[in-house]
C-alpha positions in Angstrom: -43.2 125.8 12.2 -40.7 124.1 14.6 -40.3 120.4 14.9 -42.5 118.6 17.4 -40.6 117.2 20.4 -41.2 113.7 21.7 -42.2 113.6 25.4 -39.1 113.1 27.5 -41.0 111.4 30.4 -42.5 108.9 28.0 -39.0 108.2 26.5 -37.8 107.2 29.9 -40.8 105.0 30.8 -41.6 103.1 27.6 -39.8 101.1 25.0 -41.1 99.9 21.6 -40.8 96.2 20.8 -39.9 94.9 17.3 -43.5 94.0 16.7 -44.7 97.5 17.6 -46.0 96.9 21.0 -45.1 99.1 23.9 -43.2 97.7 26.9 -43.5 99.2 30.4 -42.5 98.7 34.0 -45.0 97.6 36.6 -46.1 100.0 39.4 -46.3 99.4 43.2 -42.7 98.4 43.7 -41.1 101.6 45.1 -41.9 101.5 48.8 -43.8 99.7 51.6 -42.5 96.4 50.4 -42.7 94.7 53.8 -46.4 94.2 53.5 -46.2 92.6 50.0 -45.5 88.9 49.6 -42.3 87.7 47.9 -44.3 86.3 45.0 -46.0 89.6 44.4 -42.7 91.5 44.5 -41.1 89.0 42.2 -43.9 89.3 39.6 -43.6 93.1 39.8 -40.0 92.9 38.6 -41.1 91.7 35.2 -42.0 94.1 32.5 -45.5 94.3 31.1 -47.1 95.5 27.9 -49.3 98.6 27.6 -52.9 97.9 26.9 -54.0 98.1 23.3 -56.4 100.9 24.2 -53.5 103.1 25.3 -50.9 102.3 22.6 -52.0 105.0 20.1 -51.8 107.7 22.7 -48.3 106.6 23.9 -46.9 106.2 20.4 -47.9 109.8 19.7 -45.9 110.8 22.8 -42.9 108.8 21.6 -42.7 109.9 18.0 -40.1 112.5 17.1 
């Protein structure tokens, strides 16, 4: 049986931290930025963590 491939889209979107959590970028920052406040846009720049309910599913996508 051939090797399983990791999901290429997931590789581009998520990074594993040293403690095993999954880092992600926040959504809603690509367009229509004039209606959003500076504070909201500034907070969207920061990275977030994937919720613990989704970590198992995403780790399966990332494993080689």
